[in-house]
N, C-alpha and C positions, 0 to 999 in steps of 0.2 A: 331610383331607390333613394329614399330619404335616410339621413343619418338619425341616430337616436337622439330624441329631444327630451330632456329631463327638467323638471322643476322640483326643487327640494327645499324643505325647511328643516332646521336642525334643532334638536333638544339635547342639552348636555347635562351630564352628571359627573362630578369628580369621583374618580375611583380611588381605592386604597393606595395604589402605587403612584399616585400623583398625576396619572394620565386622565384624559377625559374618556368617558364612555358616552358615545352619542348615537342616536338613532335618527335616521332621516326618513321623512315621508316623501317618497319619490313617485311622482305621477308621470307615467309614460304617455306622451301625447301622440306618439306614432309607433306602430309596430312594424313599420317597413324599414328594416335595418339592413344595411349593407355590411355584412360581416367582414369582408376583406378590408373595407375602408376603416372599420372600427379597429381591426387588428393592426393595420398600418399606423393609424393614429396613436395606438397604444405604444408601439415601438418608438415612435418619435417623441412621445410625451415622457417616456421613462428611459433615460440614457442607459442606466445599468439594468441588465436583465436579472433582477433580484427575485426573491420568493414571490413577490406580488405579480411579477411578469410571468413566472412559471405557473402560478395559479391561473392567470388569465389564459395562458396557452392551453391548459388542461380543459378549462371550460369551453374554449373555442373548438378544440379537437373533438369533444364529445357531442357538440351540437347544443348550444346554450338555450336556456329558457329566458324569457324576458327578465325574470328576476335576477338571474345570474348575469345577464348583460348589464342590467342596471347597476349591479355591484361592480362589475368591471369598469363601467363608465365612471362611477363614483371614484374609484381608485385612480383613474387616469386624470379626470378633470379637477379633482380636489388637490392633487399633488401632496397627499398626506400618506403616511405609512399606515395602512388600514389592515386590521385583522377582523374579517367580516364573519359574523355568525349567520345562522339560518334566517333567510328572509321570510316574510309573511305577506300574504296578498289579501287586500280588501278593496273591492270596487275600484279597480285600476290604480290603486295606491299600494306601493310596495314599502314595507317598513324594513329598513336595513340597519343592522347594528354594527358599529365599528368602534375601534379605539384609535386615538391619536394622541400625540404628545400635547400636554397642556400648554396653552398659550394664554398670556395675561389678557383679560378682557379690557377693552377700552369702552368709553361711553359711546363711541361711534361704531363699535363692533359688537354690540349686544345682540343676541339672537332675537329674531322676531317671535312674538307669541304665536302659537299655532291657532288656527281656526278651531271652532268647537268640534267640527267633524274630524279634523286632524287629531284633536285631543282625544276624542272617543276612540279613534283607531289606536293611537299610541297607548292609551290606558288599557285597552283590551289586550294588546300585544305585551304590555308590561306584565299583566296578570298571567298571561300564557307562559311567558318566560320564567316568572317566579315559580309558578306551579310546576313547571317542567324540571325544576331543580329539587323538588321535594322527595323524601323517602318514598320509594315505590313508584315514582313517576315513570321510570323506564320500563316497567312491566306492561305487557299487553294482555288484557283479559280476553278469554275466549267468550263465545256467545253465552254459554251457561253461566260463566262467572259474571258476565255483564248483567244477566237477569238477577243473580244473587246480590250483586252490587246495588241494584235498585232498591232492594229491601233494606240493605244496610244504610243507604243514603237517606231513605225515608225515616227510619228509626232514629238515626243520628240527628237529622235536621230537626225532628220534633223535640228531642232532648236539648239540642243547642238553642233552639228558638225559645223554649220555655225557660231555660236558664238565662238567656240574654234578657228576656222580659222581666224576670225576677231572679237575680243572682242567688237569693237565699234558697232557691229550689235546685240549684245546680250542684249535683252530688260531688263531682270532682273538685269543686272549690271548698268543700267542707273537710274537716278532719275525718279521716277514715273511720274512727271509732264512732262518729256521729252519723255515718253514712253506710255502714256495713250492710245492714238489713235492707235499707232503701235500694242500694245497688243490686243486691241479690234478687229483688223483686222486679227489676227493670227488664224490659224487652231486650235491651242491648246486652245485658249480662247473660240472658238466656241464649242469645245468638253466639256470644263469645265463649261461653263455657263449653259448648259442643265443638268448638273450632279445634282442629289439629294445629297446635301452636308451635310445633317443632320441639325445641329443647329449652331447658333452663340452664344457664351457664354460670349463675351466681346464687349459691345457697349454702347454708352451713349445717354441718352434720347433725347437731342435736336440736335444731329448730325447724324441722321439716314437716312433721305430721300434725294433724289437727289436735287441738287441746283436748277434745273429747277422748281421743285415743290415749293421750298421756294420762288422763285421769283414770281411764280403764285399766292401765297398768298397775295402778295402786290396789287393784283387787286381787293381784296375784298372791299366792301363799308365800310365807317366809319373809314378808316385807316389814321392816321395822322403821320407826321414825323417832328422831330425837329433836326436840325443839326447846327453845328458851322462852319462858313467859315474859321476859323483859325485852325481847327483841324479835325481829323477823327471821332470825337464823333458824333454819330447818335443815335436817340431814336425813337421808334415806339410806337404807342398807338391806340387802337380802342376806339372810343367815338362817341356819337351822335352829340355832339357839340364841338367846338374848346376848347381844354384844356387850362388851365392857362399857361402863359409863364413859361419856365424853365430857370433859370439863365439869365433872360432877353431876351431869345430867343423865338420867336413866333413859334407856331405849324401851319403847313399847310397840306392840304389834299394831300395825295400821288397822287390821281387821277388828281388833278390840276397840280402838278409838272410834271407828265407824259405827260399831254396834252400840257403843255407849252414847254417842252424840246424835245418832240418826244419819242415815245415808245421804239424804238430800243436803242437809246443812253441812255435813262434813265434806261432801264432794264440792260444794260451792266454795268452801274455804281452801281446799286443796287446789281447786282450779285457779284461784288468785295467785298461787305461787308460781304458776307456769305461763302467765300472760301479762302483757303490759296494758291490756284493754282496761279502760275505765270510761264511764260516761262523761267525765269532765277532765280530759287530758290537759287542757290549758291550765287548770288549777292544780291537778295532781303532780305535773312535772314542771318544775320551776324554770329550768334552763337545760342546755345541752348536757352539761356535766351531770346534772341530777338524773335525767332520763337515761343516760349511759350507765350510771351507777346501778339503777334499777334493772336495766337491760342485762348487764353483766351478771347481776345477782341471780337472774333466772338460769343462766348457764351453770352457775355454781350449784344451784339447788337441784337442777334436773340431772346433772351428770351422774351422781351415784345411783340414781334410779335407773338410768339407761345402761350403765356400764356393767351390769350383771350380764354375762355372756348370752344366755338365751334371750334376754330382752333386747340386747344390742342388735342381734340378728333379726329379731322380729320387728324391731323399730325400723330398721333400714328397709325391710321388705314392705312394711306398711307404708313407708314414705314413697317407695316406688309405685305402689298401688294407688295411693291418693294422687300422685302427680299424673300417672297414666290416665286415671279417670277424669282428670281435669284437662285432658287434651295435650299432655306433655309426653313425648315419646323418648326423650333423652334427657339425662340429668348429669351435669358436671357440678360437683359440690366440693367445698372446702372442708377440711377437718383437722383437728388437733391430735388425733390418735391418743386419747387418754388410755390409761391402763384399764383392762377389763379384769373381772374376777368371777369365780364360781363358788358354789357352796362348799367346796372342798378346800378353799383357801388358795387355789392356784391363781397366779397373776399372769395375764396375757399382755405382751408388749408389742408395739410397733408392727412388725411384720405379721405377728399372730393376729393382731386386730384387723389388718388388711385382709388376711386370709378369711376371716369371718365375713367381711364385705363381699369378697369374691364368690364365696360359696352361696351367699344369699342372692347375689345378682344372677348367678347361673341358674338357680332354682326359679327365680322370677321370670327370666327370659324363656325358660322352657315352658312355663305356664302361660306366657303371654307373647306369642310369636310376633305380634305387631309392635312390640316394644323394641326400640333401637339399642339401648344400652345405657351405661353409666360409667363415669370415670371420676378419678379422685385427684384433688390438688392438696398436697400436704401444706397446711397453713397454721403453724403455731403462732403464739403471741409475739408481738413486737416489744413487749415490756420485759426484756431480758438483758443480761450482761453478755459480754463478748464470748465468754467460755460456754455459756448455754447455747448461744447462737452457733458456735462452732459444732456443738453436738447436733443441732438441727441439720447442719450441712452433711454430717456423717450419716444421719438417719435417712435423709432424702436420697442420697446416693445409693445407699443399701436397698431402699425400697424400690427405686427405679430399676435396679439390677434384677431384683427378684420378681417384680410385677410390672414389666415395661409397658404393657398395654392397658393397665388399670391406673397406675400412678403416673400422672401426666405432667406434673409440674409442682411449682413452689410459690407460696405467698406468705405474707405475715399479716396478722389481723389484730383486732382490738382498736379502741378509739385512737385515731391518728393524732388528734390534738393533744392527747395525754401520753403518747408513746414515742419511741425513738423513730426518727425519720429514716428513710431508705439510705441516705448518704452514709449513715453510720455503719451500714452493712455492705456497702458497695464492693469493697475489696474481696471479702469471702464469696459474695454472690458471683462475681466475675470469674472466680476460680472453679465454679461448678462445671461439670461436663455439659457440652452443648445440647445433649438430648434431654436435659432437664429444662423445660420451658418455664417462663415466669408469667404469672397472672396476678399482678400486684393490685391490691387496694391502693388507691391514690386520689388525693383531692376530695376526700369525703369531709368537706369543711366549708365554712362560710368565709374563712380568712383569705387575705390577699397579700402575698409577699412574705408569708411565714413558712416555716419548715413544712407544714402540713400540705399546703397547696403546691409547694415546690417539689413535693414527692412526685407530682405529675411529670416534672422534667426528668427526675432521676429514673422514674419508671420507663420512660421512653428511651433514655440513654442506655439503660441496662438491657434493653431489648425485650420488654414485656410484650406478650402476644395479645393481651387484652388489659383493660383497666377497669377495676372494680369501682363503681360509682362515678368517679371523675366529675364530681359536682362542681368543682371550681375551675373547670377547663376553659370557660369563656374568658377567664382572666389571663390566659396564657396562649396568645395567638400562635406562637411557634409550636406549641404542643398540638394545637388544632391542625396546623399544616402537617405535622409529623404523623398524626393518626390517619389522616387521609392518604398521605403518600405511602405509608407502611401498612395500611389496612389493619390498624390496631383498633379493635372494637371497644366501645364504651359500654359497660354493663350497667344499664339504667335500672334502678330499683326505686321507683317513685314512692311507694307506700313507706318503705323503710326511711327514705329521706324526710318524709313528713313526720313520721312517728318519732324519729330521732332529732327532730327540731331543726332541720336545715331549711325547710320551706313550709310555710303555712298553707298556701294556696297553690296547688300544682299547675295552675295556669302560668305561674311564674317560674316553673322548673326550667333549668337551662337545657334540658332535653328538647324543648320546643325549638331552639335554634338548630340543634343537631338534626332534628327531623326535617326542618325547613330546607336545609342545604345538603341533605342526603349524606351525612357523615356515617361511618360504620358504627352502627348501634345495635344492641339487643336489649330486650326487656326481660328482667328477671325479678325474683321476689325476695331474695336475701334470707329472711327469717319469718316466713308467713305464719308459722305456728304461734309466735309470740304476739302477733296482732290479730289472731283468729281470722285470718283471711284464707281464701282458697290458695292452692299451690301457685297458681299463676293468673287465673282469670281476673281477679280484682286488680292486679297490676296492669293487665292488658286494658281493662276498662278505663282506668285512670289515664293511661298513656294515650289511648285512642280518642277519648272525649276531652280530657283535660290538658294534655300536653301537645298533641298533634293539632294541626289546623282543623278548623271546621270543614275545610274542603277535603281533608284526608278521607280516603275511602277504602274499599276492600284491597286495593293494591298496597296500601301501607301495611295492613295486617298480614298480607301474604309475604311481603318483603321481610317483615320482622321474623316470620316463621322461617323463611329461607336463610336469613342472616344467622339465626340461632344454630343452624347446622353448618353453614359456611364458615363461621368464625369459631366453631368448636375445635377441640383438640383431635377430633377424628382424622385419621389419615385419608388419603385420596380415595382408596378403595372403599373404606368405611363410609365416607361421605356419599359416594355414589349409591351404595346400598341403603343408606339412611334416607336419601332424597327419594328413592323409589318407594320405601315404606311410607314416607310422609305423603307423597303424591297420591298414593292409593287412598289414604284416608281423606286427603283434601278433596279429591274428586267426589267421593261419597258425601262428604260434608256439603259441597256445593249443591248437590241434588237435594239434600235434606233442607237446606235454606230455601231453595226454590219451592219446595213442598209447603213451606210456611206462608206462601204468598197470600192466600186467602185471609190469613190472620191479620194482615195489615192492609186489607182492602185494596189490593193492587190488581 
């Protein structure tokens, strides 16, 4: 019996930790191996029976493959501490990945260049290794899913190839306001809209429904409007009789204004109050602070329209309906809990507002058994003094005690660059009961080394369960390590990040890195109402075509849906039930996609 004869060439790359990652192309010239001889030689070559020796013993005892023996021989003959990953086989050549302590190269110790055949093998293996790390790569599609995946890959490849040939035609690279209709007409949008996408884990209370629905609310009776001819200030109020003048300005019935000016023109004017949409966003919004000022202005204008109790309840139910119709079965949303009012002058506060939510949710679930549910994160503004923040703490403790299964946690919102950082509130936050989880906005900024991006560090140290946006996360490698180790999901909101001027072209979105290395991520929509997008499909479209690799396929989309339930605040039993409801819809969806096969000439 001959001993194992190996010929190897080495290709090295410096790793982050200062070690070398190298992979060897190992050609086995003889398969006639004397295992006892090899094992004896191993014991002699390695005086200390360390982990490497134990690994070899395990391989030997189970009956080694040629590749495993090649790995063992490498460890013996090279006298380096090797941590060997999965080998790959091509035409009698095994590619073996290992790590070893870095040694200074000398001119006489430079690695030989590989042959072209070796290069092709190593290149193929390099791609396989890289793709095996991407989001969704660990999922195994069944036969039906593989058929559906063929359709997805065909449609995606066509869109990617057209965009690569002419970047001006690539919708994800454009500003969303210039691509909304184009995206809606695309085959990919058609496929994605019908997809059961799981849950949305990042959205805000008064920016959920379509703008069309918001405009329709202005047709309700008893609605008054007060506006200044010298500014864009507008206020709405429901009342049986004309309210007292505000700052000397009279209130008029919206119905009278609409009749006087014509419904179409008036509705178009009203619509502009509740959306950031404009055909020329680059001109309309000068910088981040300006677009944020306009953004916050919409919340200010829309709040008194929605906080009339019957409207508040109807709005939430409509939001659940629109999200459900867009393939979303679960909604976790942030809210400030503004005071509500009725026509009798009664004011509803905090717990009473939550009670309206709970009633509406129970009604919607009874009407839609396929819907999983909805939960609430109390999220007031960060632009407050310490006394006000202390009141927030009291409120969230009270709400959690009264509605433990609906109120799931705490966050603070508003523009991070212009608000107080998390460190300012760390002490009172740490004093909250452990059953109040944190879901902090953090790193929604382009800055590096400022208080805003350093919110990421405080969010992790405070024990956040998820991070809203996390746009600056690539600037903080320790935070990246922490979110992987602690399974802290990043809530990506690609359209929001573009509209609010963090990124112009979503191909440059940091989420691309998170997708490429399978970090815990979910895709959400933040405030879809204000940019006239669908509840989630537009964001999925941008994420799938613009942020993920061109190689990303149905596995990526499936993983995103799974992640949205896995990283939700649902408890273990609720997650099991949620996954069952989602899987039922997913399996039906796969059959529907396959039924579209003839449409794509497959």
